[in-house]
C-alpha positions in Angstrom: 107.7 98.0 124.1 109.6 99.2 121.1 108.6 96.1 119.1 104.9 96.8 119.7 105.3 100.4 118.5 107.0 99.3 115.3 104.2 96.7 114.7 101.6 99.5 115.2 103.5 101.8 112.8 103.6 99.0 110.2 99.9 98.5 110.5 99.3 102.2 110.1 101.6 102.2 107.1 99.5 99.5 105.5 96.4 101.8 105.6 98.0 103.3 102.5 97.2 100.1 100.6 93.5 100.8 100.9 93.6 103.6 98.3 95.3 101.5 95.5 92.9 98.7 96.2 89.9 101.0 95.7 91.6 102.6 92.7 92.2 99.3 91.0 88.6 98.3 91.4 87.2 101.5 90.0 89.7 101.6 87.2 89.0 98.0 86.2 85.2 98.6 86.2 85.5 101.8 84.1 87.7 100.0 81.6 85.2 97.1 81.3 82.4 99.7 81.0 84.3 101.5 78.2 84.9 98.2 76.4 81.2 97.2 76.7 80.2 100.5 75.1 82.8 100.5 72.4 84.5 97.1 71.7 86.5 98.5 68.8 88.4 100.8 71.2 90.1 97.9 73.0 93.5 98.6 71.5 93.3 102.3 72.5 92.2 101.4 76.1 94.6 98.5 76.8 98.0 100.3 77.0 96.9 103.2 79.2 94.9 100.8 81.4 97.9 98.5 82.0 100.1 101.5 82.7 97.7 102.9 85.2 97.2 99.5 86.8 101.0 99.1 87.2 101.5 102.6 88.7 98.5 102.1 91.1 99.8 98.7 92.2 103.3 100.2 92.8 101.8 102.5 95.5 100.5 99.4 97.4 103.8 97.7 97.1 105.6 100.8 98.5 103.3 100.6 101.5 104.1 97.0 102.0 107.9 97.6 101.7 107.7 100.5 104.3 105.7 98.3 106.7 108.2 95.5 106.4 111.1 97.8 107.0 109.3 99.1 110.1 108.8 95.6 111.4 112.2 94.1 110.7 114.5 97.1 111.0 112.6 99.0 113.7 112.5 96.4 116.4 
């Protein structure tokens, strides 16, 4: 019974990965839109875009780590 509960908790923890996925899609589309409107601004857009991409992806990785901890250490 306890293994089933930890698997359920791990699944619920992975719901937190939905937000970063949506955020990455929106951020990428806005960056491409900005580059389409002003191609000369690619140098000014690139560094903040990569930084935001990394920070957003880190949230999804934290959700994965928490769910793996719940699966392997909880049961």
